[in-house]
BAKE-162667 format. One record per residue: residue number from 1; x, y negated, z of N, C-alpha, C in turn. Coordinates in steps of 0.1 Angstrom, whole numbers, plus 5000, padded with zeros to 4 digits. Atoms other than C-alpha are relative to their C-alpha. Example, Ala and Ser with C-alpha at 12.3 -4.5 7.8 and 13.67 -1.06 7.14 Angstrom:
   num    n.x    n.y    n.z   ca.x   ca.y   ca.z    c.x    c.y    c.z
     1   5009   5012   5000   5123   5045   5078   5009   4988   5000
     2   4991   5011   5000   5137   5011   5071   4992   4989   5008
This chain:
   num    n.x    n.y    n.z   ca.x   ca.y   ca.z    c.x    c.y    c.z
     1   5006   4987   5000   3428   7861   2938   4992   5002   5013
     2   5006   4997   4987   3421   7863   2976   4987   4991   5002
     3   5012   5008   4999   3396   7834   2973   4988   5006   4993
     4   5010   4994   5008   3377   7852   2946   4995   5012   5007
     5   5005   4988   4994   3376   7884   2966   4992   4998   5012
     6   5008   5003   4988   3360   7867   2996   4986   4997   4996
     7   5014   5002   5004   3329   7860   2975   4992   5012   5001
     8   5008   4987   5000   3300   7884   2979   4999   5006   4986
     9   5000   4993   5013   3301   7910   2952   4987   5008   4997
    10   5012   4992   5001   3270   7930   2959   4988   4991   5001
    11   5013   5008   5000   3235   7916   2953   4998   4992   4988
    12   5002   5008   5012   3241   7899   2920   4990   5008   4991
    13   5010   4993   5008   3213   7908   2895   5008   5004   4987
    14   4992   4994   5011   3231   7931   2870   4992   5009   4992
    15   5008   4990   5007   3202   7951   2857   4988   4992   4994
    16   5011   5006   5007   3177   7939   2830   4987   5007   5004
    17   5013   4994   4997   3140   7946   2832   4999   5013   4992
    18   5001   4987   5007   3145   7974   2806   5010   5010   5006
    19   4992   4990   4993   3170   7991   2830   5015   5000   4995
    20   4986   5001   5004   3202   7982   2811   5008   4990   5008
    21   4991   5009   4993   3232   7964   2826   5000   4987   4994
    22   4999   5014   5005   3230   7927   2824   5014   4995   5000
    23   4987   5006   5000   3259   7905   2817   5005   4995   5013
    24   4996   5004   4987   3280   7899   2848   5003   4985   4999
    25   4997   5014   5000   3284   7863   2859   5014   4996   4996
    26   4987   5003   5005   3313   7844   2845   5010   4998   5012
    27   4992   5002   4988   3326   7837   2881   5004   5013   5007
    28   4997   4987   4993   3328   7874   2889   5015   5003   4998
    29   4986   4996   5000   3363   7887   2897   5003   5009   4988
    30   4996   4993   5012   3380   7900   2866   5010   5011   5004
    31   4992   4988   4997   3395   7935   2868   5003   5007   4987
    32   4996   4993   5012   3415   7953   2842   5001   5015   5002
    33   4999   4986   5000   3415   7990   2833   5009   5004   4988
    34   4992   4995   5011   3442   8007   2812   4998   5015   4999
    35   5004   4986   5002   3429   8040   2798   4986   5000   4996
    36   5013   4999   5006   3398   8052   2781   4994   5014   5002
    37   5004   4987   4997   3393   8087   2796   4987   5000   5008
    38   5012   4999   4992   3364   8100   2817   5000   4992   5012
    39   4999   5008   4987   3376   8085   2849   5000   4985   4997
    40   5000   5015   5003   3382   8051   2833   4986   4996   4997
    41   5013   5004   5003   3347   8051   2819   4991   4999   5013
    42   5007   5000   4988   3332   8060   2853   5004   4989   5009
    43   4995   5011   4992   3354   8035   2870   4994   4986   4995
    44   5005   5013   5006   3343   8007   2846   4985   4999   5004
    45   5014   5001   4997   3306   8016   2852   4998   4996   5015
    46   5002   5004   4986   3310   8014   2890   5004   4986   5003
    47   4995   5013   4998   3330   7982   2888   4989   4990   4995
    48   5010   5009   5005   3304   7965   2866   4987   5000   5009
    49   5012   5000   4991   3275   7976   2888   5003   4994   5014
    50   4996   5006   4987   3294   7962   2918   5003   4985   4999
    51   4999   5014   5002   3296   7928   2903   5014   4995   4994
    52   4987   5004   5006   3331   7927   2886   4999   4998   4985
    53   4998   5002   5014   3340   7915   2852   5011   5009   4995
    54   4991   4990   5003   3357   7944   2836   5006   4998   4986
    55   4993   5001   5013   3383   7943   2808   5007   5013   4998
    56   4994   4987   5002   3394   7977   2794   5010   4999   4989
    57   4990   5000   5010   3426   7981   2775   5002   5013   4994
    58   5000   4987   5007   3427   8008   2749   5009   4998   4987
    59   4992   5001   5012   3450   8017   2720   4991   5000   4988
    60   5010   5000   5011   3419   8021   2698   4987   4994   5005
    61   5012   5005   4994   3393   7997   2711   4987   5002   4992
    62   5012   4998   5008   3369   8001   2682   4994   5014   5002
    63   5005   4987   4998   3366   8038   2687   4995   5003   5014
    64   5004   4997   4986   3362   8037   2725   4990   4990   5006
    65   5008   5010   4994   3341   8006   2729   4986   5005   5003
    66   5014   4995   4998   3308   8025   2726   4999   5009   5012
    67   5000   4992   4988   3318   8047   2756   4999   4993   5013
    68   5000   5008   4988   3319   8019   2781   4987   4992   5001
    69   5012   5009   4999   3291   7997   2795   5001   4988   4990
    70   5000   5011   5010   3281   7970   2770   5005   4987   5006
    71   4995   5013   4995   3290   7942   2794   5015   5001   5002
    72   4986   4998   4999   3326   7956   2797   5007   4996   4987
    73   4992   5004   5012   3351   7940   2773   5011   5010   4997
    74   4990   4990   5005   3371   7966   2754   5009   4994   4990
    75   4991   5006   5009   3402   7953   2738   5013   5007   5000
    76   4987   4994   4999   3438   7961   2732   5007   4998   5013
    77   4994   5000   4987   3461   7967   2761   5007   4987   5004
    78   4993   5012   4998   3481   7936   2757   4991   4989   5004
    79   5010   5011   4997   3450   7914   2758   4993   5003   5013
    80   5008   4996   4988   3434   7934   2787   5008   4996   5013
    81   4992   5002   4988   3463   7927   2811   5004   4985   5002
    82   4995   5014   4999   3467   7890   2806   4993   4992   5011
    83   5007   5008   4990   3439   7876   2828   4998   5007   5014
    84   5003   4994   4987   3431   7901   2856   5013   5001   5009
    85   4989   4999   4990   3452   7901   2888   5001   5015   5005
    86   5000   4986   4996   3442   7937   2896   4997   5009   4988
    87   5001   4991   5012   3447   7964   2870   5001   5014   5004
    88   5001   4986   4997   3437   8000   2873   5008   5008   4989
    89   4993   4992   5009   3461   8024   2856   4994   5014   5000
    90   5007   4988   5000   3439   8053   2846   5005   5009   4988
    91   4993   4991   5011   3463   8075   2825   5009   5009   5007
    92   4992   4990   4995   3485   8105   2830   5015   4994   5002
    93   4986   5005   4997   3521   8101   2844   5009   5000   4987
    94   4991   5000   5011   3537   8110   2811   4997   4989   4990
    95   5003   5012   5008   3520   8080   2795   5004   4987   5006
    96   4996   5012   4993   3533   8055   2820   5011   4992   4991
    97   4989   5006   5007   3564   8048   2798   4995   4992   4988
    98   5006   5007   5011   3541   8036   2770   4996   4986   5003
    99   5003   5013   4995   3533   8006   2791   5012   4991   5002
   100   4988   5008   4997   3569   7994   2794   5000   4987   4991
   101   5000   5012   5009   3563   7970   2764   4991   4989   5006
   102   5008   5010   4993   3538   7952   2787   5005   4995   5013
   103   4994   5004   4987   3562   7946   2815   5000   4985   5003
   104   5000   5015   4998   3563   7908   2809   4986   4996   5004
   105   5014   5004   4997   3525   7905   2809   4995   5006   5014
   106   5004   4994   4987   3522   7928   2840   5008   4994   5012
   107   4992   5005   4989   3547   7909   2861   4991   4992   5010
   108   5008   5006   4990   3532   7899   2894   4986   5005   5002
   109   5013   4995   4999   3501   7919   2889   4999   5011   5011
   110   5002   4989   4991   3486   7945   2913   4996   5012   4991
   111   5004   4988   5008   3486   7980   2896   4995   5010   5010
   112   5006   4990   4992   3463   8005   2911   5001   5014   4993
   113   4998   4987   5006   3474   8040   2904   4989   5010   5004
   114   5011   4991   4996   3445   8065   2903   5002   5014   4995
   115   4997   4987   5006   3463   8095   2888   5002   5011   5010
   116   4997   4988   4992   3467   8130   2902   5009   5009   4992
   117   4991   4990   5007   3495   8154   2894   4993   5014   5001
   118   5004   4986   4999   3489   8191   2887   5009   5006   5011
   119   4992   4993   4989   3502   8216   2913   5014   5002   4995
   120   4986   4998   5005   3532   8223   2891   5008   4987   5000
   121   4993   5013   5000   3540   8186   2886   5003   4996   5014
   122   4998   5004   4987   3536   8180   2923   5012   5007   5006
   123   4989   4992   4995   3562   8207   2931   5013   4996   4992
   124   4988   5003   5008   3585   8196   2902   5006   4986   5003
   125   4995   5014   4998   3587   8159   2909   5001   4997   5015
   126   4998   5004   4986   3602   8146   2942   4992   4988   5003
   127   5007   5013   4998   3586   8112   2938   4985   5001   4995
   128   5015   5000   5003   3548   8106   2936   4998   4992   4987
   129   5004   5008   5012   3531   8092   2905   5001   4985   5002
   130   5000   5014   4997   3527   8059   2922   5014   4994   5002
   131   4987   5005   4998   3563   8056   2932   5008   5000   4986
   132   4994   5000   5013   3573   8065   2896   4995   4988   4992
   133   5006   5012   5007   3550   8038   2883   5007   4987   5006
   134   4993   5012   4994   3566   8013   2908   5014   4999   4995
   135   4987   5001   5005   3600   8022   2895   5001   4995   4986
   136   5001   5005   5014   3590   8014   2859   4997   4986   5000
   137   5004   5014   5000   3575   7981   2869   5004   4993   5013
   138   4995   5005   4987   3596   7966   2897   4994   4986   5003
   139   5005   5013   4997   3580   7932   2893   4985   5000   5003
   140   5014   4998   4997   3545   7946   2900   4999   5006   5014
   141   5003   4994   4987   3529   7956   2932   4990   5012   4998
   142   5007   4988   5003   3517   7992   2930   4992   5005   5013
   143   5009   4995   4990   3488   8005   2952   4994   5013   4996
   144   5006   4987   5003   3477   8041   2953   4986   5001   5006
   145   5014   5000   4996   3439   8045   2955   4991   5007   4990
   146   5010   4994   5008   3408   8063   2942   5004   5013   4993
   147   4996   4987   5006   3427   8095   2933   4992   5012   5006
   148   5007   4989   4994   3405   8116   2957   4985   4999   4996
   149   5014   5002   5004   3372   8102   2941   4999   5006   4986
   150   5003   4994   5013   3358   8122   2912   4993   4990   4991
   151   5007   5008   5010   3344   8106   2880   4985   5001   5003
   152   5014   4999   4997   3310   8120   2890   4996   4992   5012
   153   5003   5008   4988   3311   8104   2924   5000   4985   4997
   154   5000   5014   5004   3319   8070   2908   4987   4997   4993
   155   5012   5003   5008   3289   8073   2885   4988   5002   5009
   156   5012   4997   4992   3264   8088   2910   4999   4991   5012
   157   5000   5008   4988   3275   8066   2939   5006   5008   5011
   158   4994   4994   4989   3291   8073   2972   4991   5009   5008
   159   5009   4991   4992   3260   8090   2987   5001   5015   4995
   160   4999   4986   5005   3266   8121   2965   5015   5005   5001
   161   4986   4995   4998   3303   8125   2975   5007   4994   5012
   162   4993   5005   4989   3330   8116   2999   5002   4985   4999
   163   4999   5014   5000   3330   8079   3009   5014   4995   5003
   164   4987   5005   4996   3366   8077   3021   5009   4999   4988
   165   4991   5002   5011   3392   8063   2997   5014   4997   5007
   166   4987   5003   4994   3428   8066   3010   5008   4990   4991
   167   4992   5011   5007   3450   8036   3001   5013   4999   5007
   168   4987   5002   4995   3487   8032   3004   5008   4990   4991
   169   4992   5009   5008   3511   8005   2993   5009   4992   5009
   170   4990   5007   4993   3540   7983   3004   4996   4986   5004
   171   5004   5014   4998   3523   7949   3002   4987   4999   5007
   172   5013   5001   4993   3496   7942   3029   4989   4992   4992
   173   5009   5008   5007   3480   7915   3007   4994   5008   4989
   174   5005   4992   5011   3477   7939   2978   4990   5011   5005
   175   5009   4990   4995   3462   7966   2999   4987   4994   5005
   176   5012   5007   4996   3438   7941   3014   4990   4997   4988
   177   5008   5003   5012   3426   7931   2979   4993   5012   4995
   178   5006   4987   5005   3421   7967   2969   4990   5005   5010
   179   5010   4995   4990   3403   7975   3002   4987   4992   4998
   180   5012   5007   5002   3379   7947   2995   4992   5005   4988
   181   5006   4995   5012   3372   7961   2961   4993   5014   5003
   182   5006   4987   4995   3366   7996   2977   4987   4997   5007
   183   5012   5004   4992   3341   7980   3001   4989   4996   4990
   184   5010   5005   5009   3324   7962   2973   4993   5011   4991
   185   5005   4989   5009   3320   7995   2953   4992   5010   5009
   186   5008   4992   4992   3303   8011   2983   5008   5011   5007
   187   4992   4990   4994   3332   8032   2996   5007   4995   5013
   188   4993   5003   4988   3353   8032   3028   5015   5001   4998
   189   4985   4999   5001   3390   8023   3025   5006   5006   5013
   190   4993   4994   4989   3414   8043   3047   5015   4998   4997
   191   4986   5004   5001   3449   8028   3051   5009   5012   5004
   192   4991   4989   4998   3475   8055   3047   5015   4996   5002
   193   4987   5005   4997   3505   8033   3052   5007   4995   4987
   194   4992   5005   5011   3533   8024   3027   4999   5010   4988
   195   5001   4992   5012   3537   8037   2992   5008   5013   5001
   196   4993   4987   4998   3560   8065   3005   4990   5011   5004
   197   5011   4991   4996   3527   8081   3017   4992   5005   4987
   198   5008   4996   5012   3515   8084   2981   5001   5014   4996
   199   4998   4985   5003   3529   8119   2977   4990   5008   5008
   200   5009   4993   4992   3508   8130   3006   4986   4998   4996
   201   5014   5004   5005   3477   8112   2992   4997   5008   4988
   202   5002   4992   5013   3482   8129   2958   4999   5015   5003
   203   5001   4985   4997   3484   8163   2975   4986   5003   5005
   204   5013   4997   4994   3449   8159   2990   4991   5007   4990
   205   5009   4993   5009   3430   8169   2958   5005   5014   4997
   206   4995   4987   5003   3453   8199   2954   4997   5011   5011
   207   5003   4990   4989   3443   8215   2987   4987   5007   4998
   208   5012   4992   5001   3418   8242   2987   4995   5005   5014
   209   5006   4996   4987   3398   8243   3019   5011   5003   5011
   210   4989   4997   4991   3429   8240   3042   4995   5004   5014
   211   5005   4997   4987   3408   8241   3074   4993   5014   5001
   212   5008   4987   5000   3391   8274   3063   5010   5012   4998
   213   4991   4989   5003   3422   8295   3056   5001   5010   5012
   214   4999   4992   4988   3428   8308   3092   4987   5006   5004
   215   5013   4994   4997   3391   8313   3100   4995   5011   4990
   216   5004   4990   5010   3385   8331   3067   5008   5013   5001
   217   4992   4988   4999   3414   8354   3072   4996   5008   5013
   218   5005   4993   4987   3402   8361   3108   4987   5008   4997
   219   5013   4993   5002   3367   8369   3096   5002   5012   4991
   220   4997   4989   5009   3381   8391   3068   5007   5012   5007
   221   4994   4989   4992   3403   8410   3092   4991   5007   5009
   222   5010   4994   4992   3375   8416   3116   4990   5009   4992
   223   5009   4992   5008   3353   8428   3088   5007   5013   4995
   224   4993   4987   5004   3379   8453   3076   5001   5009   5011
   225   4998   4992   4988   3385   8466   3111   4986   5007   5003
   226   5013   4994   4996   3348   8471   3119   4994   5009   4988
   227   5004   4992   5011   3341   8484   3084   5007   5014   5000
   228   4993   4987   4999   3368   8511   3088   4995   5008   5011
   229   5006   4992   4988   3354   8521   3122   4987   5006   4996
   230   5014   4995   5003   3318   8524   3109   5001   5010   4989
   231   4998   4990   5011   3331   8543   3078   5004   5013   5006
   232   4996   4988   4993   3348   8568   3100   4989   5007   5008
   233   5010   4994   4991   3319   8572   3124   4988   5005   4992
   234   5012   4997   5007   3290   8572   3099   5001   5008   4987
   235   4998   4993   5013   3305   8587   3067   5010   5011   5001
   236   4989   4990   5001   3338   8604   3072   4998   5011   5010
   237   5002   4990   4990   3330   8622   3105   4989   5011   4996
   238   5010   4990   5004   3297   8638   3093   5005   5009   4988
   239   4995   4992   5011   3315   8649   3061   5010   5010   5004
   240   4990   4991   4996   3344   8665   3079   4994   5011   5009
   241   5005   4990   4990   3324   8682   3107   4988   5007   4995
   242   5012   4993   5004   3291   8690   3091   4998   5001   4985
   243   5001   4999   5015   3299   8688   3053   4988   4992   4994
   244   5010   5009   5006   3273   8661   3048   5005   4989   4992
   245   4995   5010   5008   3278   8638   3020   4992   4987   5002
   246   5006   5013   4997   3269   8603   3032   5007   4988   4994
   247   4992   5011   5006   3292   8582   3010   4991   4990   4993
   248   5009   5010   5006   3261   8565   2995   4998   4989   5010
   249   5002   5010   4990   3260   8545   3027   5010   4988   4999
   250   4989   5010   5001   3292   8526   3018   4995   4986   4996
   251   5003   5014   5005   3277   8497   2998   4990   4992   5008
   252   5010   5008   4993   3247   8488   3020   5000   5003   5015
   253   5001   4996   4986   3244   8507   3053   5012   4996   5008
   254   4988   5003   4993   3280   8504   3064   5003   4985   5001
   255   4998   5015   5000   3282   8468   3054   4990   4993   5009
   256   5010   5006   4991   3250   8460   3072   5003   5003   5014
   257   4997   4997   4986   3262   8477   3103   5013   4992   5005
   258   4988   5007   4997   3295   8458   3101   4998   4985   5002
   259   5002   5014   4999   3282   8423   3096   4996   4994   5014
   260   5003   5005   4987   3265   8418   3130   5012   5001   5010
   261   4989   4999   4991   3296   8430   3148   5010   4989   4997
   262   4991   5011   5003   3317   8404   3130   4994   4987   5004
   263   5007   5012   4995   3291   8377   3137   5001   4998   5015
   264   4999   5001   4985   3291   8385   3174   5014   4996   5005
   265   4987   5003   4996   3328   8384   3177   5004   4986   4996
   266   4997   5013   5004   3332   8352   3157   4992   4990   5009
   267   5007   5009   4991   3305   8335   3178   5006   4999   5014
   268   4994   5000   4987   3322   8345   3210   5013   4992   4999
   269   4987   5008   5001   3355   8330   3196   4997   4985   4998
   270   5003   5014   5001   3337   8297   3191   5000   4994   5014
   271   5001   5006   4986   3330   8292   3229   5011   5005   5009
   272   4989   4996   4991   3359   8312   3244   5011   4990   5002
   273   4989   5010   4997   3385   8285   3238   4996   4989   5009
   274   5005   5010   4991   3363   8260   3256   5001   5005   5015
   275   4998   4995   4986   3363   8282   3287   5014   5001   5004
   276   4986   4999   4997   3400   8288   3285   5006   4986   5002
   277   4995   5014   4998   3406   8250   3281   4995   4994   5013
   278   5005   5005   4988   3384   8242   3310   5007   5006   5012
   279   4992   4993   4989   3402   8268   3332   5014   4994   5001
   280   4987   5006   5000   3435   8253   3321   5000   4986   5006
   281   5001   5013   4994   3424   8218   3330   4998   5001   5015
   282   5002   4999   4986   3412   8229   3364   5013   5005   5007
   283   4987   4995   4994   3445   8247   3370   5010   4988   5001
   284   4990   5011   5001   3465   8216   3360   4995   4988   5009
   285   5005   5011   4992   3442   8192   3379   4998   4987   4993
   286   5001   5012   5009   3440   8168   3350   4996   5004   4986
   287   5003   4998   5014   3426   8165   3315   5008   4992   4991
   288   4991   5008   5008   3453   8142   3303   5013   5006   4996
   289   4988   4993   5004   3478   8168   3294   4996   5008   4987
   290   5003   4993   5013   3480   8183   3259   5000   5015   5002
   291   5001   4986   5000   3469   8218   3253   5012   5007   4993
   292   4990   4992   5008   3493   8245   3240   4996   4999   4985
   293   5003   5001   5014   3495   8244   3202   4990   5011   4995
   294   5010   4989   5004   3477   8278   3198   4986   4997   5004
   295   5013   5003   4995   3448   8266   3219   4995   4988   4993
   296   5004   5012   5007   3447   8232   3202   4995   5004   4986
   297   5004   4995   5014   3445   8249   3167   4987   5008   5001
   298   5012   4992   4998   3419   8273   3180   4988   4991   5002
   299   5011   5009   4998   3397   8244   3192   4996   4993   4988
   300   5002   5007   5012   3401   8226   3159   4993   5008   4990
   301   5006   4992   5010   3388   8256   3140   4987   5006   5004
   302   5012   4995   4995   3357   8262   3160   4988   4999   4991
   303   5011   5002   5009   3333   8247   3135   5000   5010   4988
   304   4999   4990   5011   3346   8269   3107   4997   5014   5004
   305   5003   4987   4994   3345   8300   3129   4985   5002   5002
   306   5014   4999   4997   3309   8292   3139   4992   5001   4987
   307   5007   4999   5013   3298   8287   3103   5002   5014   4993
   308   4997   4986   5005   3314   8320   3093   4991   5010   5007
   309   5009   4991   4992   3295   8337   3121   4985   4999   4995
   310   5014   5002   5006   3262   8322   3108   4999   5006   4986
   311   5000   4993   5013   3272   8334   3073   4998   5015   5001
   312   5001   4986   4998   3277   8369   3085   4986   5004   5005
   313   5013   4996   4995   3244   8369   3104   4989   4998   4989
   314   5010   5001   5011   3225   8356   3074   5001   5011   4990
   315   4998   4988   5009   3240   8383   3052   4994   5013   5006
   316   5006   4988   4993   3230   8409   3078   4985   5000   4999
   317   5014   5001   5001   3194   8396   3077   4996   5004   4985
   318   5003   4996   5013   3194   8399   3039   5001   5014   4997
   319   4997   4986   5002   3209   8433   3039   4989   5009   5007
   320   5010   4993   4993   3183   8444   3065   4987   5000   4992
   321   5013   5000   5009   3154   8433   3042   5001   5009   4988
   322   4999   4992   5012   3169   8453   3014   5001   5015   5004
   323   5000   4986   4996   3171   8486   3034   4988   5008   4995
   324   5011   4992   5005   3136   8497   3026   4999   5002   4985
   325   5000   4999   5014   3142   8491   2989   5009   5011   4994
   326   4991   4990   5005   3169   8517   2986   4993   5013   4996
   327   5006   4988   5004   3162   8549   2968   5002   5011   5010
   328   4998   4990   4990   3177   8570   2996   4990   4998   5011
   329   5010   5001   4990   3152   8555   3020   4987   5006   4995
   330   5013   4994   5005   3123   8566   2997   5001   5015   5001
   331   4999   4985   4999   3137   8601   2996   4999   5004   5015
   332   5002   4997   4986   3139   8601   3034   4986   5000   5004
   333   5014   5000   4997   3103   8591   3036   4992   5012   4994
   334   5007   4989   5006   3092   8618   3012   5004   5013   5007
   335   4995   4989   4992   3113   8644   3031   4993   5001   5013
   336   5007   5001   4987   3097   8633   3064   4986   5004   4998
   337   5014   4996   5002   3062   8636   3049   4999   5015   4997
   338   5000   4986   5003   3070   8671   3036   5002   5008   5013
   339   4998   4993   4988   3083   8682   3070   4987   4999   5009
   340   5012   5001   4992   3051   8669   3087   4989   5009   4994
   341   5010   4991   5006   3030   8689   3062   5003   5014   5004
   342   4996   4987   4997   3050   8720   3068   4998   5003   5015
   343   5002   4998   4986   3048   8715   3106   4986   4998   5004
   344   5015   5001   4998   3010   8709   3103   4998   4988   5010
   345   5001   5012   4992   3014   8674   3119   4993   4989   4992
   346   5007   5010   5007   2988   8649   3108   5002   4986   5005
   347   4998   5013   4994   2998   8620   3130   5013   5000   5007
   348   4986   5001   4994   3034   8610   3139   5001   4986   5005
   349   4999   5013   4993   3037   8581   3164   5008   5001   5013
   350   4992   5000   4988   3065   8576   3189   5000   4986   5005
   351   5002   5014   4995   3056   8547   3211   5013   4993   5004
   352   4987   5007   4996   3091   8541   3224   5007   4995   4988
   353   4993   5004   5012   3106   8539   3189   4993   4988   4994
   354   5008   5011   5005   3078   8516   3178   5003   4987   5007
   355   4998   5012   4992   3083   8491   3206   5015   4996   4999
   356   4986   5003   5001   3121   8493   3203   5002   4992   4987
   357   4998   5007   5013   3119   8483   3166   4994   4986   5000
   358   5007   5013   5000   3094   8455   3172   5008   4990   5008
   359   4992   5009   4992   3115   8440   3199   5013   4997   4993
   360   4987   5003   5008   3147   8444   3178   4998   4990   4989
   361   5002   5009   5011   3132   8426   3149   4997   4986   5005
   362   5004   5013   4995   3117   8398   3170   5013   4993   5006
   363   4988   5006   4995   3150   8392   3189   5009   4996   4989
   364   4991   5003   5011   3169   8393   3157   4996   4988   4992
   365   5004   5012   5007   3148   8367   3140   5002   4987   5009
   366   4997   5011   4991   3150   8344   3171   5015   4997   5001
   367   4985   5002   4999   3188   8349   3173   5005   4993   4987
   368   4995   5006   5012   3192   8340   3136   4995   4986   4999
   369   5004   5014   5000   3170   8309   3140   5008   4991   5009
   370   4992   5008   4991   3190   8298   3170   5014   4997   4994
   371   4987   5002   5006   3223   8303   3151   4998   4990   4988
   372   5002   5010   5011   3208   8284   3121   4999   4986   5006
   373   5001   5013   4994   3200   8255   3144   5014   4995   5004
   374   4987   5004   4997   3236   8254   3157   5008   4997   4987
   375   4992   5002   5013   3250   8257   3121   4996   4986   4994
   376   5005   5012   5007   3228   8228   3108   5005   4988   5008
   377   4995   5011   4992   3237   8205   3137   5015   4998   5000
   378   4985   5002   5001   3274   8211   3132   5004   4993   4987
   379   4997   5008   5012   3272   8195   3097   5002   4985   5003
   380   4998   5014   4997   3286   8160   3098   4988   4991   4997
   381   5011   5008   5004   3256   8145   3080   4989   5000   5011
   382   5010   4998   4990   3233   8159   3107   5005   4995   5014
   383   4994   5004   4987   3256   8154   3137   5001   4985   5002
   384   4998   5014   4999   3262   8118   3129   4987   4993   5002
   385   5013   5006   4998   3224   8111   3130   4995   5002   5014
   386   5004   4997   4986   3222   8124   3166   5008   4992   5010
   387   4991   5006   4989   3233   8105   3197   5005   5012   5009
   388   4994   4990   4992   3253   8123   3223   4990   5009   5008
   389   5009   4992   4992   3224   8133   3245   4992   5010   4991
   390   5008   4992   5008   3204   8147   3216   5009   5012   4995
   391   4991   4989   5004   3234   8167   3203   5003   5010   5011
   392   4998   4991   4988   3242   8180   3238   4988   5008   5003
   393   5012   4993   4997   3206   8190   3243   4999   5012   4990
   394   5001   4989   5009   3206   8211   3211   5010   5011   5003
   395   4990   4990   4998   3239   8228   3219   4997   5007   5013
   396   5003   4993   4987   3228   8235   3255   4989   5010   4999
   397   5011   4991   5001   3194   8249   3247   5002   5012   4991
   398   4998   4989   5009   3206   8269   3218   5009   5011   5005
   399   4991   4991   4995   3234   8285   3237   4997   5007   5013
   400   5003   4995   4987   3220   8290   3271   4985   5001   5003
   401   5015   5000   4997   3182   8286   3268   4995   4990   5009
   402   5005   5011   4991   3180   8255   3289   5012   4995   5008
   403   4989   5006   4991   3199   8234   3315   4997   4986   5001
   404   5001   5015   4998   3202   8199   3328   5010   4993   4992
   405   4990   5006   5009   3217   8181   3299   5004   4986   5005
   406   4997   5013   4996   3218   8149   3318   5009   5000   5012
   407   4992   4999   4988   3239   8162   3347   5014   4995   4997
   408   4987   5005   5002   3273   8147   3353   5010   5011   4996
   409   4991   4990   5003   3289   8181   3349   5001   5003   4985
   410   4999   4998   5014   3281   8182   3312   5003   4988   4992
   411   4997   5013   5007   3290   8146   3304   5015   5000   4996
   412   4986   4999   5004   3322   8142   3283   5009   4989   5007
   413   4992   5010   4994   3333   8112   3304   5003   5003   5015
   414   4996   4996   4986   3337   8131   3337   5014   5003   5001
   415   4986   4999   4998   3371   8134   3352   5005   5014   4998
   416   4996   4986   5002   3372   8172   3353   4987   5008   4995
   417   5011   4992   5005   3350   8197   3334   4995   5010   5011
   418   5006   4990   4990   3326   8220   3354   4998   5013   4992
   419   5002   4987   5006   3328   8256   3345   4986   5006   5003
   420   5013   4994   4997   3295   8263   3361   4988   4992   4994
   421   5010   5008   5006   3276   8239   3339   4989   5009   4994
   422   5011   4992   5006   3242   8252   3328   5000   5000   4985
   423   5000   5001   5014   3249   8242   3293   5011   5008   4994
   424   4988   4993   5007   3275   8253   3268   5012   4996   5007
   425   4988   5002   4993   3311   8253   3278   5003   4986   5003
   426   4998   5014   4995   3323   8222   3296   5009   4993   4990
   427   4991   5008   5009   3340   8193   3278   5014   5002   5003
   428   4986   4998   4999   3376   8197   3271   5007   4990   4992
   429   4991   5010   5007   3405   8177   3257   5008   5007   4990
   430   4992   4994   5011   3418   8187   3223   5013   4993   4998
   431   4988   5008   5001   3445   8161   3225   5001   4991   5012
   432   4997   5008   4988   3461   8139   3251   4991   4988   5001
   433   5008   5012   4998   3436   8114   3264   4987   5000   4993
   434   5012   4999   5008   3407   8126   3242   4991   5011   5005
   435   5009   4990   4995   3377   8145   3255   4989   5002   4990
   436   5011   4997   5009   3350   8163   3235   4993   5012   5005
   437   5008   4989   4996   3322   8187   3240   5004   5013   4992
   438   4996   4988   5007   3329   8223   3232   4988   5005   4991
   439   5010   4997   5010   3307   8227   3201   5007   5003   4987
   440   4994   4997   5013   3312   8235   3165   5005   4987   4993
   441   4995   5012   5006   3318   8198   3156   5012   4996   5007
   442   4987   5005   4994   3352   8183   3161   5000   4985   5002
């Protein structure tokens, strides 16, 4: 098997002139798939396009044959597991026991478990699906892989989804064989250790934005506090003291006043931990000591906090554009016109207010543009396309309006950070022995 896996798998002509998949070469590595669901079909399509000879085992091959690529062989399960050395088990945990009748044919094979438990199943079972499969087939080598890749990503290709594929197993040779298949399919294998790590790997798809929980709660808390303050100042106080009903301001005006306050505070929280970390390093006289846990977590959440700041600023811009569309604004204009007529004023022009509004709008647009630049460059797909000097230049210019980006004070390989750098906050160490620039990217 290892000799076959060393052969080049990409580059074989697998597409006919009419666009259909051509028959894979006979010397192509043979891979088995047990299951006929959506993921099994997508997996078969990706394997065929990557140069593998695919054999699919199904309980009803006549009914499911038309769902798979024409070059894939769809047969009964007992026939599908006889020749391949690597077999993907693409079925639910409760159906694993139905494969026990194939234990003799599966002996010595590599079983790749691609299943995912539900949240209730993950809490109910102490062992992972892969460990349970290994207990049913002790003569087989079980490897956990591809459970974090969706069926759509397999069909569309790794460019439209996450490229990393966590792999765990007890046999290094089996993991190496599966890793080579992952490479051949266009993904990046990530060794997660032994099969005991399968439970952690299976928990990855169950997580819902784990890195965004604390920043989102922080932004929500700030919004509630500022909204309550603006409500008391702009709505409740006039109602109590002057009996003016301004509750109509709650949906738009109060929200629009609150959003920039939240955006400013969140943006300050992006760069404040860098200053604190630099001061702590200067006090200690070294950058090779770990930060306190609270500061380390704060540094790791800077990108999320910065993106939430940009989100609030963008919402503020949209709300500001909607202000003239409100019915209350039209009534105010009509009332102002009536007051001018009654006061016999034909021309109303306050130079100071005009200039103040023009400058306010101009600075607001420039600030939103700068924040947009910071947000875009914090995305991994954009940040990875920039070298360190380009990325540092964007961060420095956007945060301070200029500076010497090539000075030693702003380089991440200097011994100690410089607090007086003309750029963004100095480089800090988020963990022992590792330095990084204080920006939104980690």
